[in-house]
VMD Tcl script that builds the backbone (N, CA, C; Angstrom):
set m [mol new atoms 267]
animate dup $m
set s [atomselect $m all]
$s set {name element resname resid chain x y z} {
  {N N UNK 1 A 0.838 -1.189 0.000}
  {CA C UNK 1 A 0.000 0.000 0.000}
  {C C UNK 1 A 0.883 1.253 0.000}
  {N N UNK 2 A 0.630 2.200 -0.873}
  {CA C UNK 2 A 1.408 3.418 -0.980}
  {C C UNK 2 A 0.970 4.408 0.098}
  {N N UNK 3 A 1.954 5.056 0.738}
  {CA C UNK 3 A 1.670 6.016 1.795}
  {C C UNK 3 A 1.288 7.370 1.192}
  {N N UNK 4 A 0.395 8.060 1.835}
  {CA C UNK 4 A -0.018 9.401 1.443}
  {C C UNK 4 A 0.676 10.393 2.371}
  {N N UNK 5 A 1.736 11.070 1.894}
  {CA C UNK 5 A 2.476 12.036 2.703}
  {C C UNK 5 A 1.824 13.403 2.580}
  {N N UNK 6 A 1.810 14.143 3.681}
  {CA C UNK 6 A 1.233 15.477 3.636}
  {C C UNK 6 A 2.023 16.421 4.518}
  {N N UNK 7 A 1.883 17.693 4.252}
  {CA C UNK 7 A 2.528 18.751 5.022}
  {C C UNK 7 A 1.474 19.390 5.915}
  {N N UNK 8 A 1.590 19.224 7.242}
  {CA C UNK 8 A 0.576 19.787 8.136}
  {C C UNK 8 A 0.744 21.290 8.296}
  {N N UNK 9 A -0.326 21.947 8.687}
  {CA C UNK 9 A -0.257 23.365 9.017}
  {C C UNK 9 A 0.484 23.493 10.343}
  {N N UNK 10 A 1.530 24.331 10.363}
  {CA C UNK 10 A 2.327 24.564 11.569}
  {C C UNK 10 A 2.399 26.055 11.845}
  {N N UNK 11 A 2.394 26.393 13.126}
  {CA C UNK 11 A 2.528 27.792 13.514}
  {C C UNK 11 A 3.509 27.875 14.680}
  {N N UNK 12 A 4.523 28.732 14.538}
  {CA C UNK 12 A 5.509 28.971 15.593}
  {C C UNK 12 A 5.083 30.240 16.308}
  {N N UNK 13 A 4.884 30.146 17.632}
  {CA C UNK 13 A 4.462 31.305 18.411}
  {C C UNK 13 A 5.543 31.653 19.420}
  {N N UNK 14 A 5.850 32.917 19.521}
  {CA C UNK 14 A 6.830 33.399 20.502}
  {C C UNK 14 A 6.072 34.057 21.657}
  {N N UNK 15 A 6.283 33.506 22.836}
  {CA C UNK 15 A 5.663 34.040 24.042}
  {C C UNK 15 A 6.777 34.576 24.942}
  {N N UNK 16 A 6.412 35.171 26.066}
  {CA C UNK 16 A 7.420 35.790 26.935}
  {C C UNK 16 A 8.396 34.767 27.518}
  {N N UNK 17 A 7.920 33.679 28.073}
  {CA C UNK 17 A 8.793 32.716 28.735}
  {C C UNK 17 A 9.057 31.444 27.950}
  {N N UNK 18 A 8.431 31.314 26.798}
  {CA C UNK 18 A 8.597 30.097 26.006}
  {C C UNK 18 A 8.202 30.363 24.561}
  {N N UNK 19 A 8.608 29.478 23.687}
  {CA C UNK 19 A 8.116 29.448 22.320}
  {C C UNK 19 A 7.262 28.201 22.183}
  {N N UNK 20 A 6.324 28.231 21.241}
  {CA C UNK 20 A 5.427 27.092 21.056}
  {C C UNK 20 A 5.280 26.787 19.580}
  {N N UNK 21 A 5.145 25.518 19.271}
  {CA C UNK 21 A 4.861 25.064 17.922}
  {C C UNK 21 A 3.501 24.382 17.965}
  {N N UNK 22 A 2.573 24.864 17.162}
  {CA C UNK 22 A 1.248 24.249 17.040}
  {C C UNK 22 A 1.167 23.565 15.683}
  {N N UNK 23 A 0.768 22.301 15.671}
  {CA C UNK 23 A 0.698 21.524 14.439}
  {C C UNK 23 A -0.675 20.877 14.346}
  {N N UNK 24 A -1.346 21.084 13.214}
  {CA C UNK 24 A -2.669 20.509 12.966}
  {C C UNK 24 A -2.516 19.059 12.500}
  {N N UNK 25 A -3.035 18.123 13.266}
  {CA C UNK 25 A -2.939 16.697 12.945}
  {C C UNK 25 A -4.312 16.039 12.986}
  {N N UNK 26 A -5.302 16.686 12.402}
  {CA C UNK 26 A -6.655 16.129 12.382}
  {C C UNK 26 A -6.655 14.792 11.638}
  {N N UNK 27 A -7.351 13.829 12.188}
  {CA C UNK 27 A -7.403 12.489 11.607}
  {C C UNK 27 A -6.413 11.527 12.238}
  {N N UNK 28 A -5.488 12.054 13.051}
  {CA C UNK 28 A -4.545 11.208 13.782}
  {C C UNK 28 A -4.985 11.102 15.235}
  {N N UNK 29 A -4.606 10.010 15.905}
  {CA C UNK 29 A -4.820 9.926 17.343}
  {C C UNK 29 A -3.460 9.858 18.020}
  {N N UNK 30 A -3.446 9.903 19.322}
  {CA C UNK 30 A -2.194 9.985 20.074}
  {C C UNK 30 A -1.266 8.794 19.802}
  {N N UNK 31 A -1.825 7.636 19.522}
  {CA C UNK 31 A -0.988 6.459 19.246}
  {C C UNK 31 A -0.305 6.534 17.887}
  {N N UNK 32 A -0.769 7.405 17.003}
  {CA C UNK 32 A -0.181 7.574 15.678}
  {C C UNK 32 A 1.021 8.514 15.682}
  {N N UNK 33 A 1.176 9.316 16.741}
  {CA C UNK 33 A 2.130 10.429 16.755}
  {C C UNK 33 A 3.311 10.115 17.668}
  {N N UNK 34 A 4.519 10.438 17.182}
  {CA C UNK 34 A 5.742 10.262 17.960}
  {C C UNK 34 A 6.549 11.555 17.873}
  {N N UNK 35 A 6.970 12.081 19.035}
  {CA C UNK 35 A 7.783 13.300 19.109}
  {C C UNK 35 A 9.097 12.925 19.781}
  {N N UNK 36 A 10.224 13.266 19.119}
  {CA C UNK 36 A 11.553 12.895 19.619}
  {C C UNK 36 A 12.448 14.129 19.606}
  {N N UNK 37 A 13.220 14.308 20.675}
  {CA C UNK 37 A 14.254 15.340 20.737}
  {C C UNK 37 A 15.592 14.630 20.653}
  {N N UNK 38 A 16.433 15.029 19.692}
  {CA C UNK 38 A 17.750 14.397 19.587}
  {C C UNK 38 A 18.797 15.439 19.241}
  {N N UNK 39 A 20.018 15.188 19.718}
  {CA C UNK 39 A 21.139 16.083 19.428}
  {C C UNK 39 A 21.650 15.781 18.021}
  {N N UNK 40 A 21.846 16.849 17.218}
  {CA C UNK 40 A 22.345 16.647 15.860}
  {C C UNK 40 A 23.796 17.095 15.724}
  {N N UNK 41 A 24.240 17.992 16.594}
  {CA C UNK 41 A 25.641 18.391 16.682}
  {C C UNK 41 A 25.807 19.165 17.978}
  {N N UNK 42 A 27.015 19.553 18.305}
  {CA C UNK 42 A 27.286 20.268 19.555}
  {C C UNK 42 A 26.440 21.540 19.631}
  {N N UNK 43 A 25.588 21.622 20.650}
  {CA C UNK 43 A 24.766 22.803 20.879}
  {C C UNK 43 A 23.512 22.901 20.032}
  {N N UNK 44 A 23.259 21.931 19.150}
  {CA C UNK 44 A 22.061 21.959 18.319}
  {C C UNK 44 A 21.279 20.669 18.477}
  {N N UNK 45 A 19.985 20.831 18.626}
  {CA C UNK 45 A 19.077 19.702 18.777}
  {C C UNK 45 A 17.979 19.801 17.734}
  {N N UNK 46 A 17.278 18.702 17.562}
  {CA C UNK 46 A 16.185 18.668 16.609}
  {C C UNK 46 A 14.977 18.017 17.264}
  {N N UNK 47 A 13.827 18.659 17.081}
  {CA C UNK 47 A 12.558 18.036 17.438}
  {C C UNK 47 A 12.038 17.395 16.161}
  {N N UNK 48 A 11.785 16.109 16.236}
  {CA C UNK 48 A 11.293 15.358 15.084}
  {C C UNK 48 A 9.891 14.849 15.405}
  {N N UNK 49 A 8.936 15.173 14.535}
  {CA C UNK 49 A 7.555 14.733 14.707}
  {C C UNK 49 A 7.216 13.783 13.575}
  {N N UNK 50 A 6.802 12.577 13.942}
  {CA C UNK 50 A 6.406 11.577 12.964}
  {C C UNK 50 A 4.994 11.123 13.298}
  {N N UNK 51 A 4.191 10.938 12.276}
  {CA C UNK 51 A 2.838 10.431 12.476}
  {C C UNK 51 A 2.503 9.523 11.307}
  {N N UNK 52 A 1.759 8.469 11.624}
  {CA C UNK 52 A 1.403 7.533 10.563}
  {C C UNK 52 A 0.070 6.874 10.868}
  {N N UNK 53 A -0.809 6.929 9.940}
  {CA C UNK 53 A -2.026 6.145 9.837}
  {C C UNK 53 A -2.123 5.928 8.330}
  {N N UNK 54 A -3.209 5.973 7.661}
  {CA C UNK 54 A -3.100 5.903 6.198}
  {C C UNK 54 A -2.283 7.063 5.614}
  {N N UNK 55 A -2.223 8.208 6.314}
  {CA C UNK 55 A -1.378 9.329 5.892}
  {C C UNK 55 A -0.112 9.348 6.736}
  {N N UNK 56 A 0.952 9.957 6.220}
  {CA C UNK 56 A 2.226 10.027 6.941}
  {C C UNK 56 A 2.764 11.449 6.931}
  {N N UNK 57 A 3.509 11.771 7.966}
  {CA C UNK 57 A 4.248 13.019 7.978}
  {C C UNK 57 A 5.525 12.831 8.769}
  {N N UNK 58 A 6.507 13.641 8.447}
  {CA C UNK 58 A 7.749 13.717 9.202}
  {C C UNK 58 A 8.192 15.169 9.143}
  {N N UNK 59 A 8.094 15.849 10.275}
  {CA C UNK 59 A 8.397 17.273 10.366}
  {C C UNK 59 A 9.544 17.448 11.342}
  {N N UNK 60 A 10.485 18.348 11.028}
  {CA C UNK 60 A 11.648 18.576 11.896}
  {C C UNK 60 A 11.824 20.064 12.163}
  {N N UNK 61 A 12.240 20.359 13.402}
  {CA C UNK 61 A 12.542 21.724 13.802}
  {C C UNK 61 A 13.882 21.717 14.521}
  {N N UNK 62 A 14.816 22.543 14.069}
  {CA C UNK 62 A 16.111 22.647 14.735}
  {C C UNK 62 A 15.972 23.602 15.916}
  {N N UNK 63 A 16.519 23.185 17.059}
  {CA C UNK 63 A 16.378 23.937 18.302}
  {C C UNK 63 A 17.771 24.191 18.891}
  {N N UNK 64 A 18.205 25.457 19.035}
  {CA C UNK 64 A 19.511 25.728 19.645}
  {C C UNK 64 A 19.460 25.560 21.164}
  {N N UNK 65 A 20.454 24.903 21.705}
  {CA C UNK 65 A 20.527 24.614 23.137}
  {C C UNK 65 A 20.767 25.865 23.974}
  {N N UNK 66 A 21.397 26.900 23.419}
  {CA C UNK 66 A 21.764 28.068 24.222}
  {C C UNK 66 A 20.589 29.002 24.506}
  {N N UNK 67 A 19.453 28.817 23.856}
  {CA C UNK 67 A 18.288 29.692 24.046}
  {C C UNK 67 A 17.205 29.026 24.902}
  {N N UNK 68 A 17.116 27.705 24.850}
  {CA C UNK 68 A 15.998 26.984 25.456}
  {C C UNK 68 A 16.432 26.015 26.550}
  {N N UNK 69 A 15.519 25.753 27.492}
  {CA C UNK 69 A 15.683 24.707 28.503}
  {C C UNK 69 A 15.116 23.421 27.918}
  {N N UNK 70 A 15.960 22.650 27.278}
  {CA C UNK 70 A 15.495 21.465 26.569}
  {C C UNK 70 A 14.963 20.381 27.503}
  {N N UNK 71 A 15.381 20.398 28.755}
  {CA C UNK 71 A 14.892 19.398 29.709}
  {C C UNK 71 A 13.443 19.629 30.092}
  {N N UNK 72 A 12.911 20.807 29.769}
  {CA C UNK 72 A 11.553 21.162 30.195}
  {C C UNK 72 A 10.556 21.247 29.035}
  {N N UNK 73 A 10.922 20.720 27.872}
  {CA C UNK 73 A 9.999 20.738 26.736}
  {C C UNK 73 A 8.762 19.905 27.068}
  {N N UNK 74 A 7.595 20.440 26.686}
  {CA C UNK 74 A 6.343 19.716 26.908}
  {C C UNK 74 A 5.611 19.568 25.588}
  {N N UNK 75 A 5.010 18.411 25.391}
  {CA C UNK 75 A 4.189 18.182 24.204}
  {C C UNK 75 A 2.806 17.731 24.666}
  {N N UNK 76 A 1.781 18.309 24.043}
  {CA C UNK 76 A 0.407 17.973 24.373}
  {C C UNK 76 A -0.346 17.724 23.072}
  {N N UNK 77 A -0.992 16.575 22.984}
  {CA C UNK 77 A -1.819 16.247 21.821}
  {C C UNK 77 A -3.259 16.201 22.285}
  {N N UNK 78 A -4.093 17.053 21.678}
  {CA C UNK 78 A -5.490 17.106 22.070}
  {C C UNK 78 A -6.331 17.564 20.896}
  {N N UNK 79 A -7.396 16.856 20.634}
  {CA C UNK 79 A -8.393 17.246 19.640}
  {C C UNK 79 A -7.784 17.504 18.258}
  {N N UNK 80 A -6.832 16.638 17.846}
  {CA C UNK 80 A -6.231 16.758 16.523}
  {C C UNK 80 A -5.152 17.806 16.393}
  {N N UNK 81 A -4.691 18.340 17.521}
  {CA C UNK 81 A -3.643 19.360 17.497}
  {C C UNK 81 A -2.500 18.955 18.422}
  {N N UNK 82 A -1.281 19.124 17.930}
  {CA C UNK 82 A -0.081 18.889 18.730}
  {C C UNK 82 A 0.497 20.244 19.096}
  {N N UNK 83 A 0.711 20.473 20.386}
  {CA C UNK 83 A 1.313 21.708 20.879}
  {C C UNK 83 A 2.601 21.334 21.588}
  {N N UNK 84 A 3.706 21.938 21.162}
  {CA C UNK 84 A 5.008 21.703 21.796}
  {C C UNK 84 A 5.456 23.021 22.389}
  {N N UNK 85 A 5.666 23.057 23.705}
  {CA C UNK 85 A 6.142 24.263 24.392}
  {C C UNK 85 A 7.610 24.081 24.728}
  {N N UNK 86 A 8.413 25.083 24.349}
  {CA C UNK 86 A 9.859 25.028 24.568}
  {C C UNK 86 A 10.235 26.219 25.449}
  {N N UNK 87 A 10.450 26.007 26.765}
  {CA C UNK 87 A 10.770 27.110 27.668}
  {C C UNK 87 A 12.116 27.756 27.333}
  {N N UNK 88 A 12.151 29.076 27.452}
  {CA C UNK 88 A 13.387 29.823 27.227}
  {C C UNK 88 A 14.224 29.834 28.514}
  {N N UNK 89 A 15.531 29.970 28.358}
  {CA C UNK 89 A 16.427 30.078 29.528}
  {C C UNK 89 A 16.296 31.419 30.167}
}
mol reanalyze $m
mol bondsrecalc $m
mol representation Tube
mol addrep $m
């Protein structure tokens, strides 16, 4: 079966104490979605979002370690939307 890849609507929001990424994932449930933080080089990390049901996506965001508290990242999936909050240092 051939996968149907799509580009979700994403919005980066800058708030006073954190930045947030909102991603529209309507049609997916929490078991379909995987969010991973991994180091890609010294001082740089990547948030990788993968989702799969009949449709697939793989979205990546590079995150610099010197601006954010990476240990405090939070992800919330609710009502077809993924919200990732990245607290600032």
